[in-house]
C-alpha positions in Angstrom: -5.9 -56.9 -13.8 -6.3 -56.4 -17.6 -9.5 -57.8 -19.0 -9.8 -59.0 -22.6 -12.8 -58.3 -24.8 -13.8 -62.0 -24.5 -13.7 -61.6 -20.7 -15.8 -58.5 -20.9 -18.4 -60.2 -23.2 -18.6 -63.2 -21.0 -18.9 -61.0 -18.0 -21.7 -59.1 -19.7 -23.5 -62.4 -20.4 -23.1 -63.5 -16.8 -24.3 -60.2 -15.4 -27.3 -60.4 -17.8 -28.0 -63.9 -16.5 -27.8 -62.7 -12.9 -30.1 -59.9 -13.6 -32.6 -62.4 -15.2 -32.2 -64.6 -12.1 -32.9 -61.6 -9.8 -35.9 -60.7 -11.9 -37.1 -64.3 -11.7 -36.7 -64.5 -8.0 -38.4 -61.1 -7.7 -41.4 -62.5 -9.6 -41.4 -66.1 -8.1 -41.2 -65.1 -4.5 -44.5 -63.2 -4.4 -46.0 -65.8 -6.7 -45.0 -68.7 -4.5 -46.2 -66.8 -1.4 -49.5 -66.2 -3.1 -49.7 -69.9 -4.1 -48.8 -70.9 -0.5 -51.5 -68.7 0.9 -54.0 -70.2 -1.4 -52.9 -73.7 -0.3 -53.2 -72.7 3.4 -56.7 -71.3 2.7 -57.7 -74.6 1.0 -56.3 -76.5 4.0 -58.3 -74.3 6.4 -61.4 -75.0 4.4 -60.7 -78.7 4.5 -60.1 -78.7 8.3 -63.2 -76.4 8.9 -65.3 -78.8 6.9 -63.9 -81.8 8.8 -64.7 -80.1 12.1 -68.2 -79.0 11.0 -68.9 -82.6 9.9 -68.2 -84.1 13.3 -69.1 -81.0 15.4 -72.5 -82.4 16.7 -71.1 -85.9 17.5 -68.0 -84.3 19.3 -70.3 -82.0 21.2 -72.4 -84.9 22.5 -69.3 -87.0 23.3 -67.7 -84.0 25.2 -71.0 -83.3 27.0 -71.3 -86.9 28.1 -67.5 -87.2 28.8 -67.2 -90.2 26.6 -63.4 -90.3 26.3 -63.2 -93.5 24.4 -65.6 -92.2 21.8 -63.6 -89.0 21.6 -60.4 -91.0 21.0 -62.0 -93.0 18.2 -63.4 -89.8 16.7 -59.9 -88.3 16.7 -58.3 -91.3 15.1 -61.0 -91.3 12.4 -60.3 -87.7 11.7 -56.5 -88.3 11.5 -57.0 -90.5 8.5 -57.1 -87.3 6.4 -53.8 -86.9 4.6 -51.5 -84.3 6.0 -52.9 -84.2 9.6 -50.1 -84.7 12.1 -52.2 -84.7 15.3 -55.5 -83.7 16.9 -56.2 -82.6 20.5 -59.7 -82.2 22.2 -60.1 -79.9 25.3 -63.0 -79.2 27.6 -64.5 -75.8 28.1 -62.3 -75.4 31.1 -59.2 -76.2 29.1 -58.8 -79.8 30.3 -57.3 -82.3 27.8 -60.0 -84.9 26.8 -58.3 -86.6 24.0 -55.1 -86.5 21.9 -53.7 -88.3 18.9 -50.4 -87.7 17.0 -48.2 -84.6 17.2 -49.9 -81.9 19.2 -47.3 -79.4 20.4 -48.7 -77.0 23.0 -51.8 -79.1 23.7 -52.2 -79.1 27.5 -54.4 -77.7 30.1 -55.0 -74.2 28.9 -54.7 -71.1 31.1 -57.3 -68.4 31.2 -55.4 -66.5 28.5 -55.1 -69.6 26.3 -58.9 -70.3 26.6 -59.5 -66.7 25.5 -57.7 -67.5 22.3 -60.4 -70.1 21.4 -63.2 -67.7 21.7 -63.0 -67.1 17.9 -64.9 -69.3 15.5 -61.7 -70.6 14.1 -58.0 -69.7 14.0 -55.2 -71.1 11.8 -51.5 -70.2 12.2 -48.2 -71.2 10.5 -45.6 -72.4 13.0 -42.2 -74.1 13.2 -42.0 -77.1 15.4 -38.8 -79.2 15.7 -37.6 -77.9 12.3 -40.8 -78.7 10.5 -43.4 -76.2 9.1 -46.9 -76.9 10.3 -50.4 -75.4 10.3 -52.1 -75.3 13.6 -55.9 -75.0 13.4 -57.9 -74.2 16.5 -61.7 -73.9 16.9 -64.4 -74.1 19.6 -67.0 -76.9 19.9 -70.5 -75.7 20.9 -74.0 -76.8 20.7 -77.0 -74.5 20.6 -74.8 -71.6 21.6 -73.2 -73.3 24.5 -69.4 -73.8 24.5 -68.6 -77.4 25.4 -64.9 -77.6 24.4 -62.1 -76.9 21.9 -60.3 -78.8 19.1 -56.7 -78.3 17.8 -55.5 -79.8 14.6 -51.8 -79.7 13.4 -51.4 -80.1 9.7 -48.0 -80.7 7.9 -46.7 -78.3 5.2 -43.8 -80.4 4.0 -45.4 -81.5 0.8 -46.3 -77.9 -0.1 -42.8 -76.7 0.5 -41.3 -79.6 -1.4 -43.4 -78.6 -4.4 -42.1 -75.0 -4.2 -38.5 -76.2 -4.1 -39.0 -78.5 -7.1 -40.4 -75.6 -9.1 -37.4 -73.4 -8.2 -34.9 -76.1 -9.1 -36.5 -76.8 -12.5 -36.6 -73.1 -13.5 -33.1 -72.5 -12.2 -31.7 -75.5 -14.1 -33.3 -74.2 -17.2 -31.8 -70.8 -16.8 -28.3 -72.2 -16.2 -28.6 -74.4 -19.3 -29.5 -71.3 -21.3 -26.5 -69.4 -19.9 -24.1 -72.1 -20.8 -25.4 -72.4 -24.3 -25.2 -68.6 -24.7 -21.6 -68.5 -23.5 -20.5 -71.1 -25.9 -22.4 -69.8 -28.9 -21.5 -66.1 -28.3 -17.8 -67.0 -27.7 -17.7 -68.8 -31.0 -19.4 -65.9 -32.8 -17.2 -63.3 -31.1 -14.0 -65.2 -31.8 -14.6 -65.4 -35.5 -16.6 -62.3 -36.3 -15.0 -59.8 -33.9 -12.1 -60.9 -31.7 -9.9 -62.2 -34.5 -10.3 -59.0 -36.7 -9.8 -56.8 -33.6 -6.7 -58.8 -32.6 -5.4 -58.2 -36.2 -6.1 -54.5 -35.9 -4.5 -54.4 -32.5 -1.3 -56.0 -33.8 -1.3 -53.5 -36.7 -1.7 -50.7 -34.2 1.2 -52.0 -32.1 3.4 -51.9 -35.2 2.4 -48.3 -35.8 3.1 -47.4 -32.2 6.5 -49.0 -32.5 7.2 -46.8 -35.5 6.6 -49.4 -38.2 4.6 -47.3 -40.6 5.3 -49.4 -43.7 3.3 -52.5 -42.8 0.2 -53.2 -44.9 -3.3 -53.3 -43.3 -6.0 -55.7 -44.8 -9.0 -53.5 -45.7 -10.9 -56.3 -47.6 -13.7 -56.6 -45.0 -16.9 -54.7 -45.9 -18.4 -54.5 -42.4 -17.7 -52.1 -39.6 -14.3 -53.7 -38.8 -13.3 -53.3 -42.4 -14.2 -49.6 -42.1 -12.1 -49.5 -38.9 -9.2 -51.1 -40.7 -9.5 -48.5 -43.6 -9.6 -45.7 -41.0 -6.5 -47.2 -39.3 -4.7 -47.3 -42.7 -5.6 -43.7 -43.4 -4.5 -42.8 -39.9 -1.1 -44.5 -40.5 -0.6 -42.4 -43.6 -1.6 -39.2 -41.8 0.8 -40.1 -39.0 3.6 -40.5 -41.5 2.8 -37.1 -42.9 2.5 -35.5 -39.4 5.8 -37.1 -38.3 7.5 -35.6 -41.4 6.1 -32.2 -40.5 7.0 -32.6 -36.9 10.6 -33.5 -37.8 10.8 -30.3 -39.8 9.4 -28.2 -37.0 11.6 -30.0 -34.4 14.7 -29.3 -36.5 13.7 -25.6 -36.6 13.0 -25.6 -32.8 16.2 -27.4 -32.0 18.3 -25.1 -34.2 17.0 -21.9 -32.6 19.0 -20.1 -29.9 15.9 -19.4 -27.8 14.7 -21.8 -25.1 11.5 -23.5 -26.3 9.5 -25.7 -23.8 6.1 -27.3 -23.4 4.4 -27.7 -20.0 1.3 -29.3 -18.7 -1.5 -27.1 -17.3 0.0 -27.7 -13.8 3.3 -26.3 -14.9 5.3 -29.6 -15.4 7.9 -29.7 -18.2 7.0 -32.0 -21.1 9.6 -30.9 -23.6 12.6 -28.6 -23.9 15.0 -28.0 -26.8 18.8 -28.1 -26.8 19.1 -24.3 -26.5 17.1 -24.6 -23.2 19.6 -27.1 -21.8 22.5 -24.9 -22.8 20.8 -21.8 -21.4 20.2 -23.5 -18.0 23.6 -25.1 -18.0 22.2 -28.7 -18.0 23.5 -31.8 -19.6 21.3 -33.9 -21.9 21.0 -36.7 -19.4 19.8 -34.1 -16.8 16.3 -34.1 -18.1 14.0 -31.7 -16.5 11.0 -33.6 -17.9 8.3 -33.8 -15.2 9.8 -31.1 -13.1 7.7 -28.1 -12.1 8.8 -24.8 -13.7 9.3 -23.3 -10.2 12.6 -25.2 -10.1 13.8 -23.3 -13.2 12.8 -19.7 -12.1 13.6 -17.5 -9.1 10.7 -16.9 -6.8 9.9 -13.4 -8.0 9.8 -14.5 -11.7 7.7 -17.6 -10.8 5.2 -15.3 -9.1 4.9 -13.1 -12.2 4.4 -16.2 -14.4 1.7 -17.7 -12.1 -0.2 -14.5 -11.1 0.1 -12.5 -14.3 1.6 -14.5 -17.2 -0.4 -17.7 -17.1 -3.8 -16.2 -16.5 -3.2 -13.7 -19.3 -2.1 -16.4 -21.7 -5.2 -18.5 -20.8 -7.6 -15.6 -21.2 -6.0 -13.9 -24.2 -4.0 -16.7 -25.9 -0.5 -15.2 -25.4 1.4 -13.2 -22.9 4.8 -11.5 -23.2 6.9 -10.1 -20.4 10.3 -10.0 -18.8 11.2 -12.7 -16.2 14.3 -14.7 -15.3 15.6 -18.3 -15.3 18.0 -20.0 -13.0 21.3 -21.3 -14.3 22.5 -24.6 -12.8 25.0 -22.6 -10.8 22.2 -20.5 -9.2 22.8 -17.4 -11.4 19.8 -15.5 -12.5 19.5 -14.9 -16.2 17.2 -12.1 -17.3 15.0 -13.2 -20.2 12.1 -12.0 -22.3 9.4 -14.7 -22.2 6.3 -15.5 -24.3 3.6 -17.8 -22.9 1.1 -19.4 -25.3 -1.9 -21.4 -24.2 -3.2 -24.4 -26.3 -6.8 -25.4 -25.8 -8.6 -28.6 -26.6 -12.0 -29.0 -28.4 -13.8 -28.2 -25.2 -11.9 -24.9 -24.6 -9.9 -26.3 -21.7 -6.1 -25.8 -21.5 -4.4 -28.8 -22.9 -0.8 -27.6 -22.6 1.3 -24.4 -22.5 4.3 -23.5 -24.6 6.9 -20.9 -23.9 9.7 -19.2 -25.8 12.5 -17.6 -23.7 15.2 -15.4 -25.0 18.4 -14.4 -23.0 18.5 -10.6 -22.7 21.6 -10.4 -20.5 23.6 -8.4 -23.0 20.7 -5.9 -23.8 19.9 -5.6 -20.1 23.6 -4.9 -19.4 23.7 -2.3 -22.1 20.4 -0.8 -21.0 21.7 -0.7 -17.4 24.9 1.0 -18.4 22.9 3.5 -20.6 20.5 4.1 -17.8 23.4 4.6 -15.3 25.1 7.0 -17.7 21.8 8.9 -18.3 21.1 9.1 -14.6 24.7 10.1 -13.9 24.5 12.9 -16.5 21.0 13.8 -15.2 22.3 14.0 -11.7 25.2 16.2 -12.8 22.8 18.5 -14.6 20.2 18.5 -11.8 22.8 19.1 -9.1 24.1 22.2 -10.8 23.0 25.4 -9.1 22.3 27.0 -12.5 19.2 26.7 -14.6 20.0 24.6 -17.6 17.5 24.5 -20.5 18.1 22.7 -23.8 16.3 23.9 -26.9 16.1 22.7 -30.5 16.4 24.9 -33.7 12.7 25.9 -33.2 13.3 27.0 -29.6 11.3 24.1 -28.2 12.5 22.6 -24.9 14.6 19.4 -25.1 16.2 19.5 -21.6 14.9 20.9 -18.3 16.9 20.4 -15.1 15.7 20.6 -11.5 16.7 24.2 -11.0 14.6 25.1 -14.0 11.6 23.3 -12.4 12.3 25.1 -9.1 12.5 28.5 -10.8 9.3 28.1 -12.9 7.3 25.5 -11.0 6.9 23.5 -14.2 7.9 19.8 -14.2 10.2 18.4 -17.0 7.3 16.2 -18.2 5.2 19.3 -18.9 8.0 21.5 -20.2 9.5 19.1 -22.8 8.4 19.9 -26.3 6.9 23.2 -25.5 8.0 26.6 -26.8 10.7 28.3 -24.6 8.7 31.5 -24.3 5.6 29.6 -23.0 7.4 27.8 -20.2 10.0 30.5 -19.3 8.3 33.8 -20.3 11.2 36.1 -19.1 13.5 34.4 -21.6 11.4 35.5 -24.5 13.7 38.5 -24.9 16.7 36.1 -25.2 15.3 34.1 -28.2 17.2 36.3 -30.6 20.5 35.6 -28.8 19.6 31.8 -28.9 19.2 31.9 -32.7 22.4 34.0 -32.9 24.4 31.3 -30.9 23.1 28.5 -33.2 23.7 30.4 -36.4 27.1 31.7 -35.6 28.1 28.5 -33.7 29.6 30.4 -30.9 29.0 31.0 -27.2 27.0 34.2 -26.5 28.4 35.4 -23.1 26.1 36.1 -20.2 24.1 39.3 -19.9 22.8 40.5 -16.5 19.1 41.1 -16.3 16.7 42.0 -13.5 13.4 40.5 -12.6 10.9 40.7 -9.8 10.0 37.7 -7.6 8.2 37.7 -4.3 8.2 41.5 -4.1 12.0 41.7 -4.5 14.3 42.6 -7.4 16.5 39.7 -8.3 19.3 39.5 -10.9 20.3 36.6 -13.2 23.0 36.1 -15.9 22.0 34.3 -19.1 24.7 32.5 -21.1 23.9 30.6 -24.4 26.0 27.6 -25.7 25.4 26.3 -29.3 24.9 22.5 -29.8 26.6 21.0 -32.8 26.9 17.2 -32.8 26.0 14.5 -35.3 23.7 16.8 -37.2 21.9 17.8 -34.0 21.1 21.5 -33.9 20.1 23.4 -30.8 21.4 25.3 -27.9 21.9 25.1 -24.1 20.8 28.1 -22.0 22.5 28.5 -18.6 20.9 30.9 -16.1 22.9 31.8 -13.0 21.3 33.6 -10.1 23.6 36.6 -9.3 21.3 38.3 -6.9 23.6 37.6 -4.0 26.6 38.7 -6.0 24.9 42.0 -6.9 23.8 42.5 -3.3 27.2 41.6 -2.0 28.7 44.2 -4.4 26.1 46.7 -3.1 26.9 45.7 0.5 30.6 46.2 -0.1 30.0 49.6 -1.6 27.7 50.4 1.4 30.3 49.0 3.8 32.9 51.3 2.3 30.5 54.2 2.6 29.9 53.3 6.2 33.6 53.0 6.9 34.1 56.4 5.3 31.2 57.8 7.4 32.6 56.2 10.5 36.1 57.7 9.9 34.5 61.0 9.0 32.5 60.9 12.2 35.6 60.1 14.3 37.5 63.0 12.6 34.7 65.4 13.1 34.4 64.4 16.7 38.1 65.2 17.3 37.8 68.5 15.4 34.7 69.5 17.3 36.2 68.7 20.6 38.8 71.5 20.4 36.4 74.5 19.8 33.9 72.9 22.2 36.5 72.8 24.9 37.4 76.5 24.1 33.8 77.5 24.1 33.1 75.8 27.5 36.3 77.3 29.0 35.4 80.7 27.7 31.9 80.3 29.2 33.4 79.5 32.6 35.7 82.5 32.4 32.8 84.8 31.4 30.8 83.5 34.4 33.7 84.1 36.7 34.4 87.6 35.4 30.8 88.8 35.2 29.3 87.3 38.4 32.2 86.9 40.9 31.9 90.2 42.9 34.7 89.3 45.3 37.3 88.8 42.6 39.9 91.6 43.0 40.5 92.0 39.3 36.8 92.3 38.6 36.5 95.1 41.3 39.5 97.0 39.9 38.2 96.9 36.3 34.7 98.1 37.4 36.1 101.0 39.4 38.3 102.0 36.5 35.2 102.2 34.3 33.2 104.0 37.0 30.8 101.1 37.4 30.3 99.0 40.6 30.3 95.2 40.5 26.9 95.2 42.1 25.4 97.3 39.3 27.0 94.9 36.7 25.5 91.9 38.6 22.1 93.5 38.8 22.2 94.2 35.0 23.2 90.6 34.2 20.5 89.2 36.5 17.9 91.5 34.9 19.0 90.2 31.5 19.2 86.5 32.6 22.8 86.4 31.5 23.7 83.8 34.3 21.0 81.5 33.0 22.3 81.9 29.5 25.8 81.0 30.7 24.4 77.9 32.4 22.6 76.9 29.2 25.9 77.3 27.3 27.7 75.2 29.8 25.0 72.5 29.8 24.9 72.5 26.0 28.6 72.0 25.9 28.4 69.1 28.3 25.7 67.5 26.2 27.7 68.0 23.0 30.7 66.4 24.8 28.6 63.4 25.7 27.3 63.0 22.1 30.9 63.3 20.8 32.1 60.6 23.3 29.3 58.3 22.2 30.1 58.8 18.5 33.7 58.0 19.2 32.7 54.9 21.0 30.4 53.8 18.2 32.9 54.5 15.4 35.6 52.3 17.0 35.8 48.8 15.5 37.1 47.3 18.8 38.7 48.6 21.9 40.0 47.5 25.2 36.6 47.7 26.8 35.5 44.2 25.6 34.6 42.2 28.7 31.7 42.2 31.2 29.5 45.3 30.8 26.2 46.5 32.3 23.4 46.7 29.9 21.7 49.5 31.8 24.6 51.9 31.0 24.8 50.7 27.4 21.1 51.1 26.8 21.1 54.6 28.3 24.2 55.7 26.3 22.6 54.4 23.1 19.4 56.2 23.9 21.3 59.5 24.4 23.2 58.9 21.1 19.9 58.2 19.3 18.5 61.5 20.8 20.9 63.4 18.6 19.2 62.0 15.5 17.1 64.5 13.5 15.7 64.3 10.0 14.8 67.6 8.5 12.9 66.1 5.6 10.6 64.0 7.8 10.6 66.6 10.6 11.7 63.7 12.8 13.2 64.4 16.2 14.1 61.5 18.5 13.8 63.8 21.5 10.1 64.0 20.9 9.7 60.3 21.8 8.8 59.3 25.3 11.2 56.8 26.9 9.9 54.6 29.6 12.5 52.5 31.4 11.6 49.3 33.2 14.9 48.0 34.5 15.1 45.1 37.0 17.3 45.9 39.9 20.5 44.1 40.6 21.1 43.0 36.9 24.3 41.1 36.4 26.9 42.3 33.8 27.1 40.3 30.6 30.1 39.5 28.4 29.8 41.6 25.3 31.4 44.1 22.9 29.7 47.3 23.9 30.2 48.9 20.5 28.4 46.1 18.7 25.6 45.9 21.3 25.1 49.7 20.8 25.0 49.1 17.1 22.1 46.6 17.6 20.3 48.9 20.0 20.7 51.9 17.7 19.4 50.0 14.7 16.3 49.0 16.6 15.6 52.4 18.1 16.1 54.2 14.8 13.9 51.8 12.9 11.2 52.1 15.6 11.4 55.9 15.6 11.1 56.1 11.8 8.2 53.6 11.8 6.3 55.6 14.5 7.0 58.9 12.6 5.7 57.4 9.3 2.7 56.0 11.1 1.8 59.4 12.6 2.2 61.1 9.1 0.0 58.5 7.5 -2.6 58.8 10.3 -2.7 62.6 9.8 -3.0 62.2 6.0 -6.0 59.9 6.5 -7.5 62.2 9.2 -7.6 59.6 11.9 -7.1 60.3 15.6 -3.4 60.0 16.2 -2.3 63.0 18.2 -3.8 61.7 21.5 -1.1 59.1 22.1 2.5 60.3 21.6 5.2 58.0 20.3 7.0 56.1 23.0 9.6 53.4 23.6 9.3 51.0 26.6 12.8 49.7 27.5 12.8 46.6 29.7 15.8 44.7 31.2 15.0 41.4 33.0 17.3 38.7 34.4 16.0 35.2 33.5 17.4 33.1 36.3 16.2 29.8 34.8 18.2 30.3 31.5 20.7 32.6 33.2 20.3 35.2 30.5 19.5 38.9 30.5 16.4 39.7 28.3 16.3 43.1 26.6 12.9 44.3 25.3 12.4 47.4 23.1 8.7 48.0 22.6 7.2 50.8 20.5 3.6 51.9 19.8 4.1 52.3 16.1 2.0 50.9 13.2 3.3 47.3 13.7 4.1 44.8 10.9 2.1 42.2 9.0 2.9 38.5 9.2 4.9 38.4 5.9 7.1 41.3 6.9 7.6 39.9 10.4 8.9 36.6 8.9 11.4 38.3 6.7 12.5 41.2 8.9 15.9 39.6 9.6 16.7 38.6 6.0 19.7 40.3 4.4 18.7 43.1 2.0 15.1 42.9 2.9 13.6 46.4 3.5 10.2 48.0 3.5 11.7 51.4 2.7 11.6 53.0 -0.8 14.5 52.2 -3.1 17.6 54.2 -2.1 16.4 54.8 1.4 17.9 51.7 3.0 20.1 48.6 2.3 18.1 46.1 4.3 21.3 45.1 6.3 20.7 46.8 9.6 18.5 44.2 11.3 20.2 41.2 9.6 23.6 42.5 10.9 22.0 43.0 14.3 20.7 39.4 14.3 24.2 38.2 13.4 25.8 40.2 16.1 23.5 38.8 18.8 23.3 35.2 17.7 26.7 34.5 16.2 29.0 37.0 18.0 27.4 36.8 21.5 25.7 33.4 21.5 22.3 34.9 22.3 18.8 34.8 20.7 16.8 37.5 18.9 13.1 37.6 17.9 10.4 40.1 17.1 6.6 40.2 17.9 4.3 42.5 16.1 0.6 43.0 15.3 -0.5 45.6 12.7 -1.8 48.7 14.5 -0.5 47.6 17.9 3.2 48.3 17.7 6.3 46.1 17.7 8.5 44.5 20.3 12.1 43.4 19.7 13.5 40.9 22.2 17.1 39.7 22.4 18.8 37.7 25.2 22.5 37.7 26.2 24.0 34.9 28.3 25.3 36.0 31.7 28.1 33.4 31.8 30.7 32.8 29.1 33.8 34.5 27.7 33.6 38.0 26.4 33.8 38.4 22.6 37.2 39.1 21.3 
């Protein structure tokens, strides 16, 4: 309900009157109670005096039991105004006389008599709706109690006086209230309400947009000052509206979305560009909607958790978010949030400016995709690619360059080429040459050392000439494998030539060897066979007996020498047979073979190895064989398995010889334990494979060497003494050609053990 100013003033007067009434009652109630108590005290004194006056006569009459006299005495006492009734009782509580209204006056009990032991007692009571005073006292004479008296006194007149006083004062207050209401309403109507009503109507005109109406400012009081202020406010509003129209025209003509929201994120205003950006019609007003309805969830979270707090604390916030088109499409935008505070520093409203960045985002995405695509191409290349400017400072650094140097692109960019890639310092002159002559400087092969190895790389330089940009691209290709492959091919050709030469030599040696062994047999037959007829005839012809010839030969150990010639011939024959078997690339013997025979044949073949420079003789090495009985045959190419075994035996023999030489040079005890191989063959039934172990008591290997022992081209021998292919080829033969496994265990100073396993079941290698 709307209350007018008149209602409010009248209400204030009434409330004031009520407060006065409450105050009056608060004052009058204790005053009237005090007045009533004083009246009661006066009545008590009156009744006490009345009893004291007739106490002696009443005592005599009670003592003599003169009831008629008592009745007369009571009636005489009732003539006092206000007394309603009197009752006389004996000392035992028996009623002796009564006149008028005497409620509760009867024969008293013991407890009732006890109540009269006091000198006097007066009480206010209600009886039949009437207020009375009941006075009680004892009647005695010379200290002897003779009886009791009870007097009931009416309080109606006293209460009537109190009510009259309240009515008079209340009537006076009501009259004052009515007079005040009438007088103040007249004053308010003329002095305040009419001018205020005028100003209200003028204000309504301003609110309705009528800013041309005149306002009377002739009054010189406060309302006149208010009218003057209202007039000035109207003029200020006219000016502000004019400024606002200009600002609104600017906002409405911009292509950016401009909106104003309440602190709780409800839209208050949005320009035409906003409707267009969101795909809304002008009648689809978002006013009052929360901004969450215009943003995707992720963007709303950014605005609420980052943007709005930053705008409130710092005044503005700028970032990238998104808005939702009416069809549900996300539109990427750049957004500015501005907080507007009131005089108390609280947020009054928030404004935002939103710009569609779909086209820049698309271009940025395409550019980023193209950059990433080109970067992936560059980084996926196996070559090191480095871009430099005219001052040889790095402008491009691919992943292979980072891998080769351990320097990230972030740390390499902008630095001098010689600082980040020191081994290219020698190529700076060629880089400048490529840029000056604007031509490609072809690759040159150069060697470098890495991880204890010699590696090779090829450096090619390309000039950069585009849009005034000057620089060069350096491409570095690792050609280590290529160089090693070339060396391996050369070595392979050498090995093929050596193999062919060995086969030819074996065939050539076989003929004179056969003649030598045949001649040795003939010599033995002709010199030692005494029963042969031809021998006897020849001896007789020369005058010598066969017995004498035989004695001479035995005296000179000629039969033993012939046996040694024959044994040497047999041993040479075995060596030649093994060489022929090793030199063959393949033969018809591929199939199931016994490893015992292959290991023994290879050991015999290795026994022919002797190095004059190192004074190395395989025959000086102890061979300990630990073969399990009943070993099954395995499918294999015997020539290749022999190649593996021979590589391991030769490497072990050379390592033990080198270890003994070094031990002698350092004067350590080394002659006590001779070099030895322990050859083990074991059938592993669980995996159904035959395990071959070759253990030596050489110097062993450190961990780094052990890890790289099967790498191609890795060798611990001096340059020119080995290719580093022997064990890598052996590993390939066991694992790839025969489906087995190969490993090595070694501890420095405790020897080395090579272990390889060959499966028992499977098809023989072809």
